[in-house]
C-alpha positions as CSV (number, residue, x, y, z in Angstrom):
1,M,0.0,0.0,0.0
2,Q,1.3,3.4,-0.9
3,G,0.4,6.5,0.9
4,G,1.5,10.0,1.8
5,S,1.4,11.2,5.4
6,S,-1.5,12.1,7.6
7,G,0.8,12.5,10.5
8,I,1.6,15.3,12.9
9,G,4.6,17.3,11.8
10,Y,7.3,19.5,13.6
11,G,10.2,21.4,12.0
12,L,13.7,21.7,13.4
13,K,15.7,24.7,12.6
14,Y,18.6,22.7,11.1
15,Q,19.3,19.4,9.5
16,A,19.1,16.3,11.7
17,R,19.5,12.5,11.6
18,C,18.7,11.0,15.0
19,I,15.6,10.7,17.2
20,S,15.0,8.7,20.4
21,D,11.9,7.6,22.3
22,V,11.9,8.8,25.9
23,K,11.2,5.4,27.3
24,A,11.4,6.4,30.9
25,D,8.5,9.0,30.5
26,T,5.5,7.0,31.6
27,D,3.2,10.1,31.6
28,Y,3.6,11.4,28.1
29,T,4.5,10.1,24.6
30,S,7.9,11.8,24.2
31,F,10.8,12.0,21.9
32,L,14.3,13.6,21.9
33,T,16.0,14.8,18.8
34,G,19.1,16.8,18.0
35,T,20.4,18.9,15.1
36,L,23.4,18.6,12.8
37,S,24.7,22.0,11.9
38,L,28.4,22.6,11.3
39,K,28.3,26.4,11.6
40,E,25.4,27.2,13.9
41,E,24.8,26.3,17.6
42,N,23.0,23.0,17.6
43,E,19.8,22.2,19.5
44,V,18.2,19.3,21.5
45,H,14.4,19.3,21.3
46,L,12.2,17.5,23.8
47,L,8.9,16.8,22.0
48,R,5.7,15.6,23.5
49,L,2.5,14.4,21.9
50,S,-0.5,16.3,23.2
51,S,-3.1,14.5,25.4
52,G,-5.5,14.5,22.4
53,G,-2.8,13.2,20.1
54,S,-3.4,16.0,17.7
55,E,-0.3,18.2,18.3
56,L,3.4,17.8,18.8
57,I,4.6,20.2,21.4
58,C,8.2,21.4,22.1
59,E,8.4,21.0,25.9
60,G,12.1,21.9,26.1
61,L,14.7,23.4,23.8
62,F,18.4,23.2,24.8
63,S,21.6,24.3,23.1
64,H,24.2,21.6,22.3
65,P,27.8,22.7,21.4
66,N,28.4,20.4,18.4
67,E,26.8,18.4,15.5
68,I,24.8,15.5,16.9
69,W,25.3,12.3,15.0
70,D,23.8,9.9,17.6
71,L,21.3,10.4,20.4
72,A,19.8,7.9,22.9
73,S,17.6,8.5,25.9
74,C,18.3,6.8,29.2
75,P,15.7,4.0,29.7
76,F,15.3,4.6,33.5
77,D,15.6,8.4,33.8
78,Q,13.8,10.7,31.4
79,R,16.1,13.6,32.0
80,I,19.3,11.8,31.0
81,F,20.5,11.1,27.5
82,S,23.6,10.5,25.5
83,T,25.0,12.1,22.3
84,V,27.8,11.4,19.9
85,F,28.9,14.6,18.4
86,S,31.4,16.1,15.9
87,T,33.4,19.3,16.1
88,G,34.1,19.1,12.4
89,E,37.6,17.9,13.2
90,S,37.1,15.2,15.9
91,F,34.3,13.1,17.4
92,G,33.3,12.9,21.1
93,A,30.5,11.4,23.2
94,A,28.9,12.6,26.4
95,I,26.0,11.9,28.9
96,W,23.7,14.9,29.5
97,Q,21.0,15.8,32.0
98,I,18.0,18.1,31.4
99,P,17.6,20.5,34.3
100,E,14.8,19.6,36.7
101,L,12.9,22.8,36.4
102,Y,13.7,23.5,32.8
103,G,10.1,24.7,32.1
104,Q,10.6,27.6,34.6
105,L,13.9,28.8,33.3
106,N,14.4,31.5,30.6
107,S,17.4,29.7,29.0
108,P,17.8,26.2,30.4
109,Q,21.2,24.7,29.9
110,L,22.1,21.0,29.6
111,E,24.3,19.7,32.4
112,R,27.2,17.5,31.2
113,V,27.1,14.4,33.5
114,A,30.1,12.6,32.1
115,S,32.3,12.5,29.0
116,L,33.3,9.2,27.3
117,D,36.8,10.3,26.9
118,A,38.5,6.9,26.2
119,L,37.1,6.7,22.6
120,V,39.4,7.2,19.6
121,G,38.7,7.8,16.0
122,K,35.2,8.2,14.7
123,I,32.6,7.3,17.4
124,N,29.4,5.8,16.1
125,C,27.0,5.1,18.8
126,V,26.2,4.8,22.5
127,L,23.9,2.0,23.7
128,W,22.1,1.9,27.0
129,W,21.4,-1.2,29.1
130,P,18.3,-2.6,27.2
131,S,15.8,-2.7,30.1
132,G,15.5,-1.8,33.8
133,R,17.8,0.3,35.9
134,C,21.6,-0.3,35.3
135,D,24.7,1.9,35.2
136,K,26.3,0.1,32.3
137,L,26.8,1.7,28.8
138,I,28.3,0.5,25.6
139,S,30.1,2.8,23.1
140,M,31.6,1.9,19.7
141,D,34.1,3.6,17.5
142,E,35.3,2.3,14.1
143,Q,37.5,-0.4,15.6
144,N,36.6,-0.8,19.3
145,I,33.8,-1.7,21.7
146,F,33.8,-0.2,25.2
147,L,31.8,-1.3,28.3
148,W,31.4,1.6,30.7
149,N,30.3,2.1,34.3
150,L,28.3,5.4,34.7
151,D,28.0,7.1,38.0
152,C,25.7,10.0,37.7
153,S,26.1,11.1,41.3
154,K,29.8,11.5,40.9
155,K,29.5,12.7,37.3
156,S,31.9,10.1,36.1
157,A,32.2,7.3,33.6
158,E,34.9,4.6,33.7
159,V,35.8,2.0,31.2
160,I,35.2,-1.5,32.6
161,S,36.5,-3.4,29.6
162,K,37.2,-3.0,25.9
163,D,38.4,-4.9,22.8
164,S,39.1,-4.2,19.2
165,A,37.2,-5.6,16.2
166,G,40.5,-5.4,14.3
167,M,41.8,-3.2,11.5
168,L,40.0,-5.2,8.8
169,H,36.6,-4.3,10.3
170,S,35.0,-0.9,10.4
171,L,32.2,-0.8,12.9
172,S,29.3,1.5,12.3
173,G,26.7,0.8,14.9
174,G,24.9,-1.9,16.9
175,A,22.2,-3.1,19.2
176,W,22.1,-4.6,22.7
177,N,20.2,-7.8,23.0
178,P,17.2,-7.4,25.2
179,H,16.9,-11.1,25.8
180,D,20.6,-11.6,26.9
181,V,22.3,-8.5,28.4
182,N,25.7,-10.1,27.8
183,A,25.2,-10.1,24.0
184,V,25.7,-7.2,21.6
185,A,25.4,-7.1,17.8
186,A,27.8,-4.7,16.0
187,T,27.4,-3.8,12.3
188,G,30.3,-3.4,9.9
189,E,31.1,-3.0,6.3
190,S,31.0,-6.7,5.5
191,S,29.4,-8.4,8.6
192,V,27.3,-8.3,11.7
193,Q,29.5,-9.3,14.6
194,F,28.2,-10.8,17.9
195,W,30.1,-10.0,21.1
196,D,30.0,-11.6,24.5
197,L,30.4,-8.8,27.1
198,R,31.7,-11.1,29.8
199,T,34.8,-11.9,27.8
200,M,34.7,-8.9,25.4
201,K,35.3,-11.3,22.5
202,K,33.6,-11.8,19.3
203,V,31.7,-15.2,19.3
204,N,30.0,-15.2,16.0
205,S,29.2,-13.3,12.9
206,I,26.9,-13.0,9.9
207,E,28.9,-12.3,6.7
208,H,26.8,-9.7,4.8
209,A,27.9,-6.5,3.1
210,H,27.0,-3.0,3.9
211,V,24.6,-3.5,6.9
212,R,23.4,0.0,7.8
213,G,21.0,-0.9,10.7
214,V,20.3,-3.7,13.1
215,D,17.6,-4.4,15.7
216,Y,16.6,-7.3,17.9
217,N,13.0,-8.4,18.0
218,P,12.0,-7.7,21.7
219,K,9.1,-10.1,21.6
220,R,11.0,-13.1,20.2
221,E,14.3,-14.5,21.2
222,H,17.0,-15.3,18.6
223,I,15.4,-13.0,16.0
224,L,17.4,-10.2,14.5
225,I,16.6,-7.7,11.8
226,T,19.1,-6.0,9.5
227,A,18.9,-3.2,7.0
228,E,21.3,-3.2,4.1
229,D,22.3,-0.8,1.4
230,E,21.0,-2.6,-1.7
231,S,19.7,-5.9,-0.6
232,G,16.8,-4.7,1.6
233,I,15.8,-6.0,5.0
234,H,16.7,-9.5,6.3
235,V,15.2,-11.4,9.2
236,W,17.6,-13.8,10.9
237,D,17.2,-16.7,13.3
238,L,20.5,-16.5,15.1
239,R,20.5,-20.3,15.8
240,K,20.8,-20.9,12.1
241,A,22.3,-17.7,10.7
242,K,23.8,-18.9,7.5
243,V,20.8,-17.7,5.6
244,P,17.9,-15.3,6.5
245,V,14.6,-16.8,7.4
246,Q,12.8,-14.0,5.6
247,E,13.7,-11.3,3.1
248,L,11.9,-8.0,2.6
249,P,12.6,-5.8,-0.5
250,G,13.5,-2.7,1.4
251,H,13.7,0.6,-0.4
252,T,14.3,1.9,-3.9
253,H,17.6,3.4,-2.7
254,W,19.7,2.5,0.4
255,T,17.8,1.1,3.4
256,W,19.3,3.0,6.3
257,A,17.4,2.1,9.5
258,V,15.2,-0.6,10.9
259,K,13.2,-0.8,14.1
260,C,11.2,-3.6,15.7
261,N,8.0,-2.7,17.5
262,P,8.3,-3.0,21.3
263,E,4.9,-4.7,21.7
264,Y,3.5,-6.1,18.4
265,D,5.6,-9.1,17.3
266,G,6.6,-8.9,13.6
267,L,5.8,-5.2,13.1
268,I,8.8,-3.4,11.6
269,L,9.7,0.1,10.4
270,S,12.4,0.8,7.8
271,A,13.7,4.1,6.5
272,G,15.9,5.0,3.6
273,T,17.5,7.5,1.3
274,D,14.6,7.2,-1.0
275,S,12.6,9.6,1.2
276,A,10.3,7.0,2.5
277,V,9.3,5.1,5.6
278,N,7.9,1.5,5.2
279,L,5.7,-0.4,7.6
280,W,6.2,-4.2,7.4
281,Y,4.8,-7.3,8.9
282,A,7.4,-10.0,9.0
283,S,5.8,-13.1,10.4
284,A,8.8,-15.5,10.0
285,S,8.6,-18.4,12.5
286,S,11.6,-19.5,14.4
287,S,12.8,-23.0,13.6
288,D,11.2,-24.6,16.7
289,E,7.8,-22.9,16.2
290,K,4.8,-24.1,14.4
291,P,3.2,-21.5,12.2
292,S,-0.1,-20.2,13.7
293,Q,-1.5,-18.9,10.4
294,S,-3.6,-20.7,7.9
295,P,-2.0,-21.5,4.5
296,V,-3.9,-18.7,2.9
297,E,-2.7,-16.2,5.5
298,S,0.9,-17.4,5.2
299,I,0.8,-17.0,1.4
300,R,-0.6,-13.4,1.7
301,Q,2.1,-12.4,4.2
302,R,4.9,-13.8,2.0
303,V,3.5,-12.1,-1.2
304,N,2.8,-8.7,0.4
305,P,4.5,-8.0,3.8
306,L,4.4,-4.3,3.1
307,L,1.5,-2.8,5.1
308,N,2.1,0.8,4.2
309,S,4.6,3.2,2.7
310,Y,4.9,6.8,4.0
311,T,6.2,8.9,1.2
312,D,5.5,12.5,2.1
313,Y,9.1,13.4,2.8
314,E,11.4,15.7,0.8
315,D,14.7,14.3,2.0
316,S,16.4,11.1,3.2
317,V,15.0,9.6,6.4
318,Y,17.6,8.5,8.9
319,G,15.8,8.6,12.3
320,L,13.1,6.2,13.4
321,A,11.7,5.6,16.9
322,W,8.7,3.6,18.2
323,S,6.9,4.9,21.3
324,S,7.3,2.6,24.3
325,R,4.2,4.2,26.0
326,E,2.0,4.0,22.9
327,P,3.5,1.3,20.7
328,W,1.2,2.0,17.8
329,V,2.8,5.4,17.5
330,F,6.2,6.1,15.8
331,A,8.3,9.2,15.0
332,S,10.4,9.6,11.9
333,L,13.1,12.2,11.1
334,S,14.2,13.3,7.7
335,Y,17.5,15.0,7.0
336,D,15.9,18.4,6.4
337,G,14.8,18.5,10.1
338,R,11.2,17.4,9.8
339,V,9.8,15.2,12.6
340,V,6.5,13.3,11.7
341,I,4.4,11.3,14.2
342,E,2.3,8.6,12.8
343,S,-0.2,6.0,14.1
344,V,-0.3,2.5,12.8
345,K,-3.6,1.6,14.5
346,P,-5.4,1.2,11.2
347,F,-3.0,-1.7,10.3
348,L,-3.1,-3.6,13.6
349,P,-6.2,-5.7,12.7
350,R,-4.2,-7.0,9.7
351,I,-1.4,-8.6,11.8
């Protein structure tokens, strides 16, 4: 199904590529996003969906000193988040805190809780512990994976352990396994690597070229989704990862990002440089599961897993985030700084 957008829009002042669900906010459907301007002072926007769901409100606007290339909200404290940033000459990463009474201040300033100073080269991402309250973080640069201990009260972050992926591998991002907190997937130019945090060693890999995005299915153990430049979207069962268990066609240009829904099993978002966001239903069964669909339903899902395509964008879409509070709601962010909130409720009866 092809469609434009009936969603709720919000415009940032500058270009942008990252947006995050504020998972710890249980009162509002909230998102954090940051801008990517080399010459101007950058901004972090705290956005909240109105109680009626008809308006996207900027609840907080904060200055940020550098271009923001990655942003992730802390899963247990709604005022804390991480950024990966560039000065134009070098990369850095830091943990920030939104001031408690920011709504009552004329010019609220972010507080730098800690800097992740041990990183070298081009830093790609910071990953928070996948669920619950924990003081552990992961960061990745092009060759290394770091495990950190964060102490917000002391405003410090210390490296617990690290290891190198090797000069032949250029890491670009990753995902922390919500089913096994000792497991992390890291994407590279020619593979997805799987690391055991207890030993900080690579334990397995999927050899596949140009993987841009990766996400674990939070509702089903062993299932991983990858987004790849030209070959689309692949669904993997990690117990038999030589070939994908399902392939989705992806986008007409590079498929850049992929996100699994936090509540509805098989519901996937993808975004790409073709200025589109696609909504998929990937119903691939694990090897030890019996399919619950009738043969007719199974055939339909294999033939047309695409539920909808949102095409009302004027630039590449790099940022995607499902809402944890309202899992039928998602936010997308195109490179021109346009945030769009959509509801997938009309498609839920079909899955």
